[in-house]
C-alpha positions in Angstrom: -104.4 69.7 38.1 -102.6 69.0 41.5 -104.2 70.5 44.6 -102.6 73.6 46.2 -101.5 71.6 49.3 -100.0 68.9 47.1 -97.9 71.5 45.2 -96.7 72.9 48.4 -95.6 69.4 49.6 -93.9 68.7 46.4 -91.8 72.0 46.6 -91.3 71.8 50.4 -87.7 70.5 50.4 -86.7 73.3 48.0 -88.1 76.0 50.2 -86.3 78.4 52.6 -87.2 78.1 56.3 -89.6 81.0 56.1 -91.2 79.6 52.9 -91.6 76.2 54.8 -93.4 78.0 57.7 -95.8 79.6 55.2 -96.4 76.0 53.7 -97.0 74.5 57.1 -99.7 77.2 57.9 -101.6 76.5 54.6 -101.2 72.8 54.8 -102.4 72.4 58.4 -105.2 74.9 58.1 -108.7 73.6 57.9 -110.7 76.8 58.6 -111.9 79.6 56.4 -110.5 83.0 57.1 -109.3 86.2 55.7 -106.5 85.0 53.3 -105.5 88.5 52.1 -101.9 89.1 51.7 -102.3 91.8 54.4 -103.9 89.4 57.0 -101.6 86.5 56.3 -98.5 88.8 56.4 -99.7 90.0 59.9 -100.3 86.6 61.2 -97.0 85.1 60.0 -94.8 88.3 60.6 -93.7 88.4 57.0 -93.8 90.7 54.0 -96.2 90.8 50.9 -93.1 90.3 48.7 -92.3 86.9 50.7 -95.9 85.7 50.1 -95.5 86.6 46.4 -92.2 84.6 46.1 -93.7 81.7 47.9 -96.7 81.6 45.5 -94.4 81.7 42.5 -92.3 78.7 43.9 -95.5 76.8 44.1 -96.1 77.3 40.4 -98.6 80.2 40.6 -98.2 83.6 38.9 -98.7 85.4 42.2 -100.2 85.1 45.7 -103.7 86.1 44.5 -103.8 83.2 42.1 -102.6 80.8 44.9 -105.3 82.1 47.4 -108.1 81.8 44.7 -107.3 78.1 44.2 -106.8 77.5 47.9 -110.0 79.1 49.1 -111.9 77.0 46.4 -110.4 73.8 47.5 -111.0 74.7 51.2 -114.7 75.5 50.6 -115.1 72.3 48.8 -113.5 70.5 51.8 -115.8 72.3 54.3 -118.9 71.5 52.4 -118.1 67.7 52.8 -119.3 68.0 56.5 -121.2 64.8 56.0 -117.9 62.8 55.6 -116.2 62.2 58.8 -112.7 63.6 59.5 -111.1 60.1 59.1 -112.9 59.5 55.9 -111.7 62.8 54.5 -108.2 61.9 55.4 -108.4 58.5 53.6 -110.0 60.3 50.6 -107.1 62.7 50.5 -104.4 60.0 51.0 -105.9 58.0 48.0 -106.2 61.2 45.9 -102.4 62.0 46.6 -101.3 58.5 45.8 -103.2 58.5 42.6 -101.6 61.7 41.6 -98.1 60.4 42.5 -98.7 57.2 40.3 -99.4 59.2 37.3 -96.6 61.6 38.0 -94.1 58.7 38.0 -95.8 57.0 35.0 -93.3 56.2 32.2 -95.4 55.2 29.1 -92.5 54.2 27.2 -91.5 51.5 29.8 -95.1 50.3 30.1 -95.3 49.8 26.4 -92.1 47.9 26.5 -93.3 45.6 29.3 -96.7 45.1 27.5 -94.8 44.1 24.4 -92.6 41.7 26.5 -95.7 40.1 27.8 -96.9 39.3 24.2 -93.5 37.9 23.2 -93.1 35.2 25.9 -94.9 31.9 25.9 -95.7 32.1 29.6 -95.8 34.6 32.3 -95.2 34.4 36.2 -96.4 37.2 38.4 -94.7 37.0 41.8 -95.4 38.9 44.9 -95.6 38.4 48.8 -98.2 39.8 51.2 -100.1 42.8 49.9 -98.0 42.6 46.7 -99.2 38.9 46.4 -102.7 40.0 46.3 -102.1 42.5 43.5 -100.2 39.7 41.7 -103.2 37.4 41.9 -105.5 40.1 40.7 -103.2 41.0 37.8 -102.8 37.2 36.7 -106.6 36.7 36.9 -107.5 39.7 34.7 -104.9 38.9 32.1 -105.7 35.2 32.1 -109.2 36.3 30.8 -107.5 37.5 27.6 -106.0 34.0 26.9 -102.7 34.7 28.3 -100.5 31.8 29.7 -100.1 33.5 33.1 -99.8 32.2 36.7 -99.6 34.2 40.0 -97.1 32.9 42.6 -97.5 34.2 46.1 -95.7 31.7 48.4 -92.1 32.3 49.2 -91.0 28.7 48.5 -93.0 28.2 45.3 -91.5 31.6 44.1 -88.0 30.1 44.5 -88.9 26.8 42.7 -90.7 28.9 39.9 -87.7 31.0 39.4 -85.4 27.8 39.3 -87.3 26.3 36.3 -87.7 29.6 34.4 -86.1 29.8 31.0 -85.9 32.0 27.8 -89.6 31.4 27.2 -90.6 32.7 30.6 -91.3 36.3 31.8 -91.4 37.0 35.4 -93.3 39.9 36.7 -92.0 40.7 40.1 -93.9 42.9 42.5 -92.1 44.5 45.6 -93.1 48.0 46.8 -90.0 48.2 48.9 -87.7 46.7 46.2 -85.6 44.8 48.7 -87.8 41.7 49.7 -85.2 39.1 49.8 -87.4 36.3 48.3 -88.3 38.5 45.3 -84.7 39.9 44.7 -83.3 36.2 44.8 -85.9 35.0 42.5 -85.2 37.8 40.0 -81.5 36.9 40.1 -82.2 33.2 39.5 -84.7 33.9 36.8 -82.2 36.3 34.9 -79.4 33.7 35.2 -81.6 31.2 33.5 -82.5 33.5 30.5 -85.9 34.6 31.6 -87.1 38.1 31.1 -87.9 40.1 34.2 -90.2 43.2 34.8 -90.0 44.7 38.4 -92.9 46.8 39.8 -91.6 48.8 42.8 -91.9 52.1 44.6 -88.2 52.2 45.4 -86.2 54.3 42.9 -83.0 53.3 44.6 -83.3 49.6 44.3 -80.4 48.1 42.4 -81.8 45.1 40.7 -80.9 43.7 37.4 -84.3 43.8 35.4 -85.3 44.3 31.7 -87.9 46.9 32.6 -88.6 48.7 36.1 -92.1 50.2 36.4 -92.3 52.7 39.3 -95.3 53.3 41.4 -96.1 55.2 44.6 -96.4 54.2 48.3 -98.2 55.6 51.2 -94.9 55.9 53.1 -94.2 59.0 51.0 -97.3 60.7 52.5 -97.3 61.8 56.1 -101.0 61.3 56.8 -100.8 59.0 59.8 -103.5 56.7 58.6 -103.5 53.1 57.2 -104.5 52.4 53.7 -104.5 49.5 51.4 -100.8 49.2 50.4 -101.7 47.3 47.1 -103.8 50.4 45.9 -100.9 52.0 43.9 -99.9 48.6 42.4 -103.4 47.9 41.2 -103.6 51.3 39.6 -100.4 50.7 37.7 -101.4 47.2 36.7 -104.8 48.6 35.5 -102.8 50.9 33.2 -100.5 48.2 32.2 -103.5 46.0 31.3 -104.9 48.8 29.1 -101.6 48.9 27.2 -101.5 45.3 26.7 -105.1 45.1 25.6 -104.5 47.9 23.0 -102.1 45.6 21.1 -104.1 43.1 19.0 -107.4 44.3 20.5 -109.5 42.2 18.2 -107.8 39.0 19.1 -107.8 39.7 22.8 -111.5 40.7 22.8 -112.4 37.4 21.2 -110.4 35.5 23.8 -112.0 37.5 26.5 -115.4 36.6 25.3 -114.4 32.9 24.9 -113.3 32.8 28.5 -116.5 34.5 29.7 -118.7 32.0 27.6 -116.8 29.1 29.1 -117.5 30.3 32.6 -121.1 31.0 31.9 -121.5 27.4 30.5 -120.1 25.9 33.7 -122.6 28.0 35.8 -125.5 26.8 33.7 
């Protein structure tokens, strides 16, 4: 279940100015106090009825249920005194990102993309920067299942790979922003040559002609003020994608996986 603060942030834009002031109080608060309706109404100069409406807007039956869950989560946070304040913020950011990834998860599209991987003779995974690291990790993992897959993380090589793509090739393009020129141009070229295209992005407004678009999250949606690894949400999504791909013809893929491991072990010995 989502944390109380996360639910408040989700509904924030739909709240009145008074409700936003209440949300700000709970989101920013880090100290345990008397959270009774009487005390909070006194502190914020609002009525008990306003608190009740606020709780219902956040998905709770009433203010008492909201406070029960809020106090529980706050106590857990306070008990983590051994973790530095910065580490707590990092933990919170990763937790929020993880929640967002699963909220945006479209299993039907992931299944469709996994089936496409199985139906093409070769696969190219393209990305630049942090997306390139995720592309390399994805290709490495799926290569162990016997897939003809290659990661391409150089801008010029991406353009060349797109230029020689054909109907037997599937391009998996990764761009969190959805507007990286090298990636969008490569998609256009690959599509014009009959290749299949799957795009992984966090930009729901990106207007790119693809067969399947898989949406993930990004830290820019979270106002935490700290830097985290931008490839994290991509890696979470690719782990899910890997699971769906492995589920199809599990026996054959498991055999191929063990074959690649045996080959690697022979080289070491």
